[in-house]
C-alpha positions, 0 to 999 in steps of 0.5 A, a space after each residue: 711494251 709486252 703485256 702478256 706472253 705464252 711459251 710453248 715447247 720453248 726451252 724448259 717450258 712445255 706450255 706457260 702463260 704470263 701476264 706482264 706489268 708495264 713497270 717492274 717484273 721480278 722473276 723469282 725462283 731457285 736456279 734451274 727453274 726457267 728464269 733466264 728462259 723466260 727472259 730469253 723468250 721476251 728477247 726473242 719476241 722483241 729482237 728475234 734472237 736469243 743472246 745465249 743460244 742458237 734457234 734450234 737450241 730454243 726448242 724444248 728437248 725432244 720436241 720439233 717446234 716451239 712457239 711464242 705468242 705475245 701481246 704488245 702495244 701495237 698488237 700480237 706477234 707470234 714467233 714460230 721455231 722449227 727444229 725438225 725436219 728443216 730448222 727455221 724461224 718465222 715471225 707473224 706481226 701485223 698479219 705479215 709473216 717474215 723470216 727475219 725481223 727488220 730493225 723497224 719491227 724490233 722492239 727496242 731492248 737493253 740486256 744487262 747480264 752477268 757477263 756485261 760486268 766484264 765488259 771493260 775488263 774482259 775480251 775486246 769482243 765483248 766491247 765490239 759486240 756492245 757497240 755493234 748491237 746498239 748501232 744495229 738497233 739505232 741505225 737502219 741498214 747497219 745489221 746488213 753491213 755487219 752480216 756482209 762483213 762477217 761473210 766477206 771475212 769468212 770468205 777471205 779467211 777460207 781463201 787464206 787457209 786454202 792458199 791456191 796458186 792465184 791467191 793474190 788475184 783472188 784476194 784483191 776482190 775480198 780485200 776491196 770489199 772488206 775495206 769498204 764494209 770495214 770503213 762503214 763499221 768503224 765510222 759508225 762506231 766512232 760516231 757512237 763513241 763520240 756520243 758517249 763522250 758527250 754524256 758519260 763524264 757527267 753520268 759517271 760523276 752522278 753515279 760514283 759521287 766522284 769527279 773523275 775524268 772519263 774518256 772513251 776512245 776507238 782503239 784501232 791501227 787506222 784513223 777512222 777518217 781514212 780507215 778504208 784506204 789504210 785497211 786496204 793497203 794493210 791487207 795488201 801488204 800483209 798477205 804473206 803473213 795472213 797466209 801463214 796465220 790462216 786468218 785476217 789480222 786487221 779490220 774492225 773485227 780486231 778493233 777495240 773500245 778503250 775507256 780511260 779514267 783520269 788518263 789511265 786505261 780502266 783495265 790497268 788502274 780502275 778498282 772493281 767498284 769503278 769498273 762496275 760503275 763505268 759499266 752501269 753508266 754505259 748500260 744507262 747510256 744505252 737505254 737513253 740513246 736507244 729511246 731517243 733514236 727509236 722514240 720509244 721506251 726500251 724494254 730492260 732485261 736484267 738477268 741475275 745482275 741486280 744482286 751483284 751490284 752493291 746497294 749504292 749502285 742498285 739505287 742508282 740503277 733504280 733511279 734511271 730505269 723506273 720508267 721502263 718496262 723492266 724484267 729482273 731475274 733473281 733468286 731473292 725477290 726481297 733484294 730487288 723489291 725494296 728498291 721499287 714502289 710497285 712490282 709484278 712478282 712472277 714466281 717460278 718455284 718448280 720447273 714448268 
């Protein structure tokens, strides 16, 4: 939980201070008044980075630095971001200064923003990111695996574009490493999806009031059990095609999460209401899984999404999130406030 936060030269804020409630905090104001910027500040304090911008873009235009001071249950944490002369970021927690937040130092956080309503109907990258972000918050070491995979993939793609005479010999080392890391990612994704399947069907019935059969599957060209060896064989056998393409066409960066409703893919058969109910179910499961894994209640951030849900889904969301510290951005507080017995209302009438 975060009880207060001060923003200096952060996004649109020159210097602002907010007292925060342990329950529901409604951040209300017209567009372009800094609602999402405040939400970003909470996320940077909790997890170390924004979901919308690179570190340098968080510094107020024309300034060299930004600073966030927050008071949490465990004490004070300070985030300093430099844009000039050398870009950088540091965190001060428990009198220790670090340049990157280790998973154990992150505050568990769940974000629900408008793009997430496209989670099941949009790009596969949205679903991969959803899975990987949750795993990173619940499994120590996965963040490093994820970063290493991206680096190795970038190295292999760079080599494919350059296409040197000895490319086959050079690629072998990257193929082996990419397969090792890819196998780890695929196995952890499958474990999470199995966990979802244990809970999603019952939760969906509760949210939708209909007894549909919900199944989640990991969509890949390779079996998870033999992922590493099968990926390595494919990388070796498809080298010429990858050279022509200029990129790596196989691996967990190309896999997907498939959701079936009554045996049919959501993208092909689900109505808009069914899709939104499934997305809502996944976000609630994210909250529950994160709380169990970290033995700590997550912070919930709802960025301009509450008003996009109909009354039935708003009520369902309210039922599941009332016990969490929640931040809801909206242009109309009355839409939100009617669903909660007590709220802290943060008015942003003009640009800070």
